[in-house]
C-alpha positions in Angstrom: -176.2 89.5 34.6 -174.4 90.8 37.7 -173.7 94.5 38.2 -171.0 96.5 39.8 -172.0 99.1 42.4 -169.8 101.6 40.6 -171.3 103.5 37.7 -171.9 106.8 35.9 -174.7 108.0 33.7 -176.0 111.3 32.4 -178.8 112.8 30.3 -180.1 116.2 29.2 -183.5 117.4 28.1 -185.9 120.4 28.0 -188.9 120.9 30.3 -191.1 123.9 29.5 -188.1 125.9 28.2 -185.9 124.8 31.1 -182.6 123.1 30.2 -182.4 120.1 32.6 -179.3 117.8 33.0 -179.2 114.7 35.3 -176.0 113.0 36.4 -175.7 109.8 38.4 -172.6 108.6 40.2 -172.3 105.6 42.5 -169.7 103.9 44.7 -169.7 100.9 47.0 -172.0 100.7 50.0 -173.5 97.9 52.2 -177.0 99.3 51.5 -178.7 101.6 49.0 -177.9 105.2 50.0 -179.4 107.7 47.5 -178.6 111.4 47.8 -180.3 114.0 45.5 -179.0 117.5 44.8 -181.6 119.7 43.1 -182.4 123.4 43.2 -184.7 124.2 46.2 -187.5 125.4 43.9 -187.8 121.9 42.5 -187.3 120.0 45.8 -190.8 118.4 45.4 -189.2 116.1 42.8 -186.7 114.5 45.2 -188.9 111.7 46.4 -189.9 110.6 42.8 -186.2 110.6 41.9 -185.3 108.4 44.9 -188.2 106.1 44.1 -187.1 105.7 40.5 -183.5 105.0 41.6 -184.7 102.3 44.1 -186.7 100.6 41.3 -183.5 99.6 39.5 -180.6 99.9 42.0 -180.3 97.5 44.9 -177.0 98.5 46.7 -174.5 101.4 46.5 -174.1 105.0 47.4 -175.8 106.9 44.5 -175.4 110.6 44.1 -177.9 112.3 41.8 -177.2 115.8 40.5 -180.0 117.7 38.8 -179.0 121.0 37.2 -181.7 123.4 35.8 -180.8 126.3 33.5 -183.6 128.8 33.1 -181.7 131.2 31.0 -183.9 130.8 27.9 -187.1 130.5 30.0 -189.7 133.3 30.3 -190.5 132.4 33.9 -189.3 135.6 35.5 -191.3 138.9 35.8 -190.4 142.1 37.5 -193.1 144.1 39.3 -193.0 147.7 40.5 -194.1 148.2 44.1 -196.0 151.4 43.3 -197.0 152.5 46.8 -193.5 152.1 48.0 -192.0 153.9 45.0 -194.5 156.8 45.4 -193.6 157.0 49.1 -189.9 157.3 48.3 -190.5 160.0 45.7 -192.6 162.1 48.1 -189.9 161.7 50.8 -187.2 162.9 48.5 -189.3 165.8 47.3 -190.0 166.8 50.9 -186.3 166.7 51.8 -185.4 168.8 48.7 -188.0 171.5 49.6 -187.2 171.6 53.3 -183.4 171.7 53.1 -183.1 173.5 49.8 -181.1 170.7 48.1 -181.5 169.5 44.5 -183.8 166.6 44.0 -181.7 164.5 41.6 -183.2 161.1 42.3 -183.7 159.2 39.0 -184.8 155.8 38.0 -181.4 154.3 38.6 -181.2 155.5 42.2 -184.8 154.5 42.8 -184.2 150.9 41.5 -181.5 150.4 44.1 -183.9 150.9 47.0 -185.0 147.8 48.7 -188.3 146.2 47.6 -189.1 148.9 45.0 -188.8 146.3 42.3 -190.0 142.7 43.1 -188.7 139.7 41.1 -191.2 136.9 40.7 -190.9 133.5 39.2 -193.7 131.8 37.3 -195.3 129.0 39.2 -193.9 125.6 38.2 -196.2 123.1 36.6 -195.3 120.2 39.0 -197.0 117.4 37.1 -195.4 118.4 33.8 -192.0 118.8 35.4 -192.2 115.4 37.2 -193.4 113.6 34.0 -190.6 115.0 31.9 -187.9 114.7 34.6 -188.8 111.0 34.9 -188.0 110.5 31.2 -184.7 112.3 31.4 -183.7 110.4 34.6 -184.7 107.2 32.8 -182.2 107.9 30.0 -179.5 108.6 32.6 -180.3 105.3 34.3 -180.0 103.4 31.1 -176.4 104.6 30.6 -175.7 104.2 34.3 -176.9 100.6 34.4 -175.1 99.7 31.1 -171.8 100.8 32.7 -172.5 98.9 35.9 -173.3 95.7 33.9 -170.2 96.1 31.8 -168.1 96.4 35.0 -170.0 93.5 36.5 -169.1 91.3 33.6 -165.4 92.1 34.2 -165.8 91.3 37.8 -167.5 88.0 37.0 -164.7 86.9 34.6 -162.1 87.8 37.1 -163.8 85.9 40.0 -164.3 82.8 37.7 -160.6 82.8 36.9 -159.8 82.9 40.6 -162.3 80.0 41.2 -160.5 78.0 38.6 -157.3 78.4 40.5 -158.9 77.5 43.8 -160.2 74.3 42.2 -156.7 73.5 41.0 -155.3 74.1 44.5 -158.1 71.9 46.1 -157.1 69.1 43.7 -153.4 69.5 44.6 -154.1 69.4 48.3 -156.4 66.4 47.9 -153.5 64.6 46.1 -150.9 65.6 48.5 -152.8 64.8 51.8 -152.4 61.0 51.5 -148.7 61.4 50.6 -148.1 63.4 53.8 -149.4 60.5 55.8 -147.3 58.0 54.0 -144.2 60.2 54.5 -145.0 60.6 58.2 -145.1 56.8 58.6 -141.8 56.4 56.8 -140.3 59.1 59.0 -141.7 57.5 62.1 -140.2 54.1 61.2 -136.8 55.7 60.5 -136.7 57.5 63.9 -137.8 54.3 65.8 -135.2 52.3 63.9 -132.5 54.8 64.8 -133.5 54.9 68.5 -134.0 51.1 68.9 -131.3 49.6 66.7 -131.5 46.1 68.1 -135.2 46.0 68.9 -137.7 44.9 66.3 -140.2 47.6 65.2 -143.7 47.1 66.4 -145.6 47.3 63.2 -149.0 47.5 65.0 -147.7 50.5 66.9 -146.5 52.2 63.7 -150.0 51.6 62.1 -151.7 53.1 65.2 -149.5 56.2 65.2 -150.0 56.6 61.4 -153.8 56.2 61.8 -153.8 58.8 64.6 -151.8 61.2 62.5 -154.0 60.6 59.4 -157.1 61.4 61.5 -155.5 64.5 62.9 -154.5 65.9 59.5 -157.5 64.7 57.5 -158.9 67.6 55.5 -161.3 65.7 53.2 -164.4 67.3 54.8 -162.9 70.8 54.5 -162.0 70.1 50.8 -165.5 68.9 50.1 -167.0 72.0 51.7 -164.5 74.2 49.7 -165.6 72.6 46.5 -169.2 73.1 47.4 -168.7 76.8 48.2 -166.9 77.3 44.9 -169.8 75.7 43.1 -172.2 77.9 44.9 -170.3 81.0 43.8 -170.3 79.9 40.2 -174.1 79.4 40.4 -174.6 82.8 42.0 -172.6 84.5 39.2 -175.0 83.1 36.7 -178.2 84.0 38.5 -178.1 87.7 37.9 -178.7 90.8 40.1 -178.4 91.2 43.9 -175.8 88.5 44.6 -173.2 90.7 46.4 -174.3 90.0 50.0 -174.6 86.3 49.5 -171.2 86.3 47.8 -169.7 88.1 50.8 -171.0 85.4 53.1 -169.8 82.5 51.0 -166.3 84.0 50.7 -166.1 84.2 54.5 -166.9 80.4 54.5 -164.2 79.8 52.0 -161.7 81.6 54.2 -162.8 79.7 57.3 -162.3 76.3 55.6 -158.9 77.4 54.3 -157.9 78.4 57.8 -159.0 75.0 59.2 -156.9 73.2 56.6 -153.9 75.3 57.4 -154.2 74.6 61.1 -154.5 70.9 60.6 -151.7 70.3 58.2 -148.1 70.3 59.1 -146.9 69.3 55.7 -144.8 72.1 54.1 -146.1 71.6 50.6 -149.7 71.8 51.8 -148.9 74.8 53.9 -147.7 76.6 50.8 -150.8 75.6 48.9 -153.0 76.9 51.7 -151.2 80.3 51.6 -151.9 80.4 47.8 -155.5 79.4 48.4 -156.0 82.2 50.9 -154.4 84.6 48.5 -156.9 83.7 45.8 -159.8 83.9 48.3 -158.7 87.4 49.3 -158.7 88.5 45.7 -162.2 87.3 45.3 -163.2 89.0 48.6 -161.8 92.4 47.4 -163.7 92.2 44.1 -166.9 90.9 45.7 -167.1 94.2 47.6 -167.9 95.9 44.2 -170.8 93.6 43.3 -174.3 94.8 43.8 
């Protein structure tokens, strides 16, 4: 099943009393571009996150947001820097005695002094964190990939409907092409008859001119290649993941064949059909940009 490059997924969990939430967002990109935003204390998990993303995402710009709430955790301790606090107290006492001012320094004032109290965080159990984070990220990836597959199915249905229309136009051009040669021959005969009223028409010359014209405007090879490319796209859409780049290339080939037909034909009806054909190819190209 094909997947879109656009998707979203999220999951939450608890790791050693830490509330952890993971969000995934992705948009189109020629290659896989994974960006991870995680608190600096847990930056050691960034490579594992990227590796897990790479295992199931082939293309797209993927942004991963990891939020960690330690409000309920007991991982913070506050330590008193006793030597520094004692030094401050002795300094205040000396100032009071020397200058005869009241020593009114209390705990509140002392706590405001730099480095008297030191806040320390408990060391993170990296193995436990990585193991539990992998499970949470896996849940987020399940929803993320489910959304991408759902969008991919919509893209597949749309492209198939455009391929059906392209097949119809190919058949119309194929039917119309011999008619344009026949009409050219009739037009050529009328013009010669008008110019040379009393002179018999050289049938051999008419046949030669018609043959030259038919060879010049022949598009059978281009139509065969168009049909082949359409069949290739249909097959790609059934193969599964990672078809976006191949699809881009084949759509370029479709457009090249359509341009060749347009440059060869001078029949107004075929010209209109080629315009419609190119419009359908452009619709496919636009949507193919979203496929992984």
